[in-house]
N, C-alpha and C positions, 0 to 999 in steps of 0.2 A: 854567707847566710842571708836570708831574706827576713824582712820584718815579721816578727812573730804575730803582730797585730793583723796581718793580712789573712783573712779567712777564706778558705776555698772549699767548695762543695763538689764532691765527686759522685755522680749518679751513674751507677754501673751495676747491671744485674748479675754479672759473674763475680762471685765473692773473691776468687783468687786474684783476678785483675784489679778489682776494687781495693783490696787490701794492699796490693803491691803499690798502687798509686798513693794510697793514704800514708803508708809507712815511708815511701820514698820522699814524698813532699814534706811530710812532718819532719823528717831528718834534716831538711833544708830550712827549717824554721817557720813553716806555715802552720796555721791553726786549721786543722782538717776536720771536715764533716763528711760522713759517708751516707749514701742512700741506695737501697737495693733495687729500687724501681722508680719509674717516672713519677707516680703519684706521691710517693714518700718524698722524692726529691723536691717536688713543688712545695709540699708542706714545709720541708726544711728551709727552702729558700725564703719562703714568706715569713717563717718564724725567726730565722737567724740573719737574714739579709747578708749573704756572703759578699766578699769583694770580687769573686770570680766563680764561674760554674764550669766544670768539665763534665761532659755528658756523652754517654754512648748513644748511638742512634737506634740500633736494633735491640729492642727490649719488649718483653711480653706485656700485654694489656695497654700500655701507653708508650709509644716510641719517642725518641729524642726530639723529633720534629714537633710533636704535640706538646712536649715539655717546654721547648723554646717558645712556641706560639703562645702558650698560657702565660709564661713569665713576661713576655713582651706586652701582654694586654694589661698587666697589673702595674700601676704607677710605682709601687714599692720596689718592684724587681725589674722594671722595663729597661733600665740602662746598665744592669750588671753585665760585665763582659762575659761572653759565652763561647766556650771552645768545644767543638765536637771532636770526639776521638773514636774512630770506628774502623772496622775492617773493610768497609766499602770505599772505593775511590773513583767511582764512575763520575763522569762529568755531570750527569743528571743529578746525582746525589749532592755533589758539591754545589751545583747551581741552586738546588732547592734549599740547601742549608743557608746559603748566603742571602737568598731572596727573603727568607724568614727573619733575617737579621743576625745570623751568627757572626761572631767576630773573627773566628779562625776555625780551621778544619784540618785535623791531623789524622793520618791513617795508621792503623796498627800493622806491624809492630813499630812503635816509636820508642826511642831511647828516652831516659829521664832527662838528659840534656836538651833534647829537642822539645820536650814538654816544658821544661824550665824556660827556654828561650821564648816560646810562645806565650807563656804566662807573664814573663817580664815585659814583653812588648805590649801586651794588653793592659797590664797594670800601669805601665808608664803613660799610655794614652789616656787612661781613665784619670790618673793623677793630673795630667795636663789639662784635661777638660774641667776638673774640679777647681784647679787653680785659676783658670780664666773666668769661670763663673763667679768665684769669690772676688776676683779683681773687678769684674764688671759691677758687682754689688757694691763694693767699696767706693767705686767712682760715681755712684748715683749722687747727683748734686743735692746738697741740703741748703735750706734757706738761711741766709745770713741776716734776715730781718726778724726783729722781735715784734714788730708791729705790722699787721696785715695792710693797714692803710698806706704805710710807707712803701711796702713792697709793691702794692698796686700802682702807686704814683710813679715810682721809679720804673716799673715795667712799662707803663704807658709812654713814659718819656723816651725810653730807648727802643721801643718796639719798631717804630718806623725806620730807625737806623739799622737795626739788626735783622729785621724780618727777612729781607731778600737774601741775606748772607748766611742764614742758618741752613746747614746741610741736612737733608732729610734723614729720618731714622733708617736703620738697616732694613733692606728689602727682604732679608732672609728670615724665614720662620724659625722659631726656637725649637729645633729638633736635635737633642743631644747626640743621637747616632750620626747625624750629618754635620756636626759642628766642624770637624776637620775639613770636610769638603767645602763648606761655605767660607771658612777662614782662608783657605787657599785661594778661592775665587776672589774674595775681598782684597787680598794682598796682591793679586797678580792680574786682575781683569783688564787692566790698561796695557798689558804686555802682549796682547794678541794670543792668549792661551786658548787651548782646545780641550776637548774631552780627554784626549790621550795624555795631555800634561797633567790634568787633575788626577786621572787614574794612576799614573806613575807616582805622583806625590803622596797619595793615600794608600798605595800598595795593593790596588785591586785591578782586575782586568776591566777594559772599557765596557764590555758587554754587561758584566756583573754590576759595575757601578751605575750604568745607565738604568738598569732595572731596579736597583735598590733605591736610587734617588727618586725615580719616577713613582714607585709604589709608596714611598714614605712621604714625599712632598707634593706629588701630583704633577711635577714638572721634571723635564730632563736636565742633565748637567748643562748641555749647550744652551737650553732655554734660560737657566739661571745666570749664565755668563752674559748672555745678551741683555737680560733684564737689568743686571747690575750696570752694564755699559749705558743702557738707555736712561737709567736713573741719573747717572753722573752727567750724561749729555744734557739733560734738562737743567741740572744745576749750573753747568758751565754756560749754556746758552742764555740763561736768565741773569747770570751774575757777572759776565764779562763781555767784552766786545771782540773777542778773538773770532777769526773766520771759521766757517763751518769746516773747511779743509783742515785747519790746525786742530780744532776740537776732535775731528775724526782721528787724526794721527795720535793725539794725546790718549785716546781711548783704544789704541792698538789696531786701528783700521788702516790698511794700506791703500784701499780704494774708497774715496769719498762717496762714490755712487752707491757702493754697498752699504755704507753707513747711512746714507740718506734714505735708502729703500727700507732698511730695518727700522729706522726712526719713524718713518711714515706708517709702517705696519703697526707699530706699537702706540703711536700717539695721534694718528689720523691726519697729520699735517707734515709737510717737509720741514726740516730744521729751521730754515730762515723764517718761514711763515709762523711757526710755533713760537719762535723767539719774539717776533714783533707783537704777537697777541699777548704773550705772557709778560713781557716787559711793560706793555701798556697797562695791563691789569695791576702789576706791581706799583707803577707810578700813581695810578688812581688811588690805591690803598694808602700810599704814603701821604697823598694830599688830604685824604679823609682824616688822617691822624692830626 
């Protein structure tokens, strides 16, 4: 049995099919809501904010694509897991669904077990996302000082010592739909990963993932991998004396020339010249303190 607190909205114009889903999932412990068309479904989603939406694509007046697009534009419903269930299985339809931000796509006829597995996977991913967001919130540092003057004085005293060693904030934008992608890149960027590695890790095709990330973030997966490596390269060049060759290998590059070319493209200078310039700036800042 699944948690009864999990609320699922089924948007399906065919009453027989809709009732079949509602009864079958309700028997498994879900709190079910039904909608006979896309417009009613959007109203229900905005009113009840379900944990997951199952939606047909081919419906009169407003199709499933329009429903998904509308829900993704509303902050209240933007990150609700969304599963298309439809009789169409062409590549064009699947691609369009994923590009709009669908989380899964099942074709009719599908068994209840297939639907349950898809639901369980999406709810688990959503729970993981909420857990990490709450953990991040809890880890936000709080001041241990009761007096602002004391805090400022201590901050000034340690600034010159710590400034050069503080790792920059995450380069990744806060996009819940791409959190799994960015988390994987963050954990493995130094291992020479590629687009294919990321696609396998998050369970999508390389082509679909490229389009989704590009449309949502403005950059491709490969671009984000390189950006993360370049950010780390700057930190390492400025804060230790390791050779450029060693830093390149640390970041997953087998060819130091490839690393140097990418670094120059991103920062306008070769790694060694960038290091000299920024270490000099850092030393001047320390003396000013």
